[in-house]
C-alpha positions in Angstrom: 54.1 -38.0 22.6 54.9 -36.6 26.3 52.9 -37.6 29.1 51.8 -34.0 29.5 50.4 -33.8 25.9 47.4 -35.6 25.2 45.1 -35.9 22.0 41.6 -35.7 21.9 39.0 -36.1 19.1 36.8 -33.0 18.5 33.8 -34.8 19.5 35.0 -35.5 22.9 36.3 -31.8 23.7 34.2 -29.7 26.0 32.5 -26.6 24.9 34.9 -23.7 24.6 32.1 -21.1 25.8 31.1 -23.4 28.9 34.7 -24.6 29.9 37.5 -23.3 32.2 40.1 -24.3 29.6 42.4 -22.2 27.6 41.8 -22.6 23.7 44.8 -21.8 21.7 44.6 -21.6 18.1 48.1 -21.5 16.5 47.3 -20.9 13.0 48.3 -17.6 11.1 46.0 -14.5 11.9 44.6 -14.9 8.4 43.6 -18.5 8.9 42.1 -17.5 12.4 40.1 -14.5 11.1 38.6 -16.8 8.4 37.3 -19.6 10.7 38.1 -20.0 14.4 36.5 -21.9 17.2 34.6 -19.4 19.5 36.5 -18.3 22.8 39.9 -19.5 21.1 42.8 -17.2 21.5 45.0 -16.6 18.6 48.8 -17.1 19.1 50.6 -18.2 16.0 53.1 -21.0 16.2 56.0 -18.7 15.0 55.2 -16.3 18.0 54.5 -19.0 20.5 55.9 -18.1 23.8 55.6 -20.5 26.8 55.8 -17.7 29.3 52.8 -15.9 27.9 50.9 -19.3 27.4 52.0 -19.8 31.2 50.4 -16.6 32.4 47.3 -16.8 30.5 46.4 -20.6 31.5 47.4 -20.5 35.0 46.3 -23.9 36.3 43.7 -24.6 33.5 43.9 -27.1 30.7 45.3 -25.8 27.3 43.6 -27.1 24.5 45.6 -26.7 21.1 44.1 -26.2 17.7 45.4 -25.5 14.1 43.9 -26.5 10.9 44.5 -30.0 11.0 46.4 -30.8 14.1 50.1 -30.8 12.8 51.1 -27.2 14.0 49.3 -27.7 17.3 51.3 -30.8 18.1 54.5 -28.8 17.3 53.1 -26.2 19.6 52.3 -29.0 22.3 55.9 -30.2 22.0 57.3 -26.9 22.4 55.3 -25.9 25.5 55.8 -29.2 27.0 59.5 -28.7 26.6 59.1 -25.5 28.5 57.5 -27.2 31.4 53.9 -26.7 30.6 51.5 -29.7 31.2 48.0 -30.6 30.8 48.2 -29.9 27.3 45.4 -31.3 24.8 45.9 -31.2 20.9 42.4 -31.4 19.2 42.9 -34.3 16.6 42.0 -33.0 13.2 42.1 -29.1 14.2 39.4 -26.7 13.0 38.6 -28.7 9.9 37.6 -31.6 12.0 35.7 -29.3 14.3 33.6 -27.6 11.7 32.9 -31.0 9.9 31.6 -32.3 13.1 29.1 -29.5 13.2 30.7 -27.6 16.5 30.3 -24.1 16.6 32.7 -21.7 14.7 33.2 -18.0 14.0 33.5 -17.0 10.4 35.2 -14.1 9.4 36.2 -12.6 6.0 36.5 -15.6 3.3 38.9 -15.5 0.8 41.8 -15.9 3.0 44.0 -18.7 1.8 45.2 -21.6 4.1 48.9 -21.8 4.9 48.9 -25.3 3.5 47.4 -24.1 0.2 50.0 -21.1 0.2 52.8 -23.7 0.2 51.3 -25.8 -2.5 51.0 -22.9 -4.8 54.6 -21.4 -3.9 56.0 -25.0 -4.1 54.4 -25.7 -7.6 55.3 -22.5 -9.0 58.9 -22.9 -8.0 59.0 -26.2 -9.8 57.4 -24.9 -12.7 59.8 -22.2 -12.9 62.9 -24.4 -12.4 61.7 -26.8 -15.2 60.8 -24.0 -17.6 64.2 -22.0 -16.9 66.2 -25.3 -17.0 64.8 -26.0 -20.5 64.9 -22.3 -21.7 68.0 -21.0 -20.0 70.4 -23.1 -18.4 70.2 -26.8 -17.5 71.6 -26.1 -14.1 68.3 -24.3 -13.2 66.6 -28.1 -13.0 68.1 -27.7 -9.5 65.6 -25.2 -8.2 62.9 -28.1 -9.1 65.1 -30.7 -7.2 65.6 -28.6 -4.4 61.8 -27.8 -3.8 61.0 -31.5 -4.4 63.5 -32.5 -1.9 62.0 -30.0 0.6 58.5 -31.3 0.1 59.8 -34.8 0.8 61.7 -33.7 4.1 58.5 -31.6 5.2 56.3 -34.9 4.6 58.8 -37.3 6.6 59.5 -34.7 9.4 56.3 -32.8 9.4 58.4 -29.6 9.6 58.0 -27.3 6.6 60.6 -24.4 6.4 58.5 -22.8 3.5 55.3 -22.8 5.6 57.1 -21.0 8.3 58.3 -18.3 6.0 55.1 -18.0 4.4 53.5 -17.4 8.0 55.4 -14.4 8.3 54.2 -12.7 5.0 52.4 -9.4 5.3 49.1 -11.1 4.0 49.1 -13.7 6.8 49.8 -11.2 9.4 47.7 -8.2 8.8 44.1 -9.7 9.4 45.1 -10.7 12.9 47.7 -8.8 14.1 45.7 -6.8 16.7 44.3 -10.0 18.0 48.0 -11.3 18.3 49.2 -8.3 20.0 46.0 -8.5 22.6 46.7 -11.9 23.4 50.1 -11.3 24.2 49.5 -8.3 26.3 46.4 -9.7 28.5 
């Protein structure tokens, strides 16, 4: 990890309401609306813009958070590559923060996390590939193999193309679109 990026367990992080730190949540708007750290600002990973973050943060440290820490680590790398420093990835993300009893804001429940959406989509594609392979043409087993290979690749590289595509889906944007627009404009 770059010298400009640190990781910190949530119990060692300052209280966002009493700290002069920019707290950036890089999850989807739907995930953010369902549960987020108070005073954190939404900027989904697929919309991350170093210039906007630089403008928002000024000289303040930047705490990056997602559901478990993977997307926040990707965001930190992207921002460090763009020359930003004093980046702190919150280990375990919002899940660890919530489990540690730290304060959270809860919105509408019922939103499905991006990780669960990937599992559902991948499982459905594998099932369709296997069924159509038996019922229609054996060449359609290739769909199941392709999805399986994609899951292995995602596990090895921590980069998930299906997750990035699903993050752009309308149901993952509508809930927090206004919050994202407000963040970029401010």
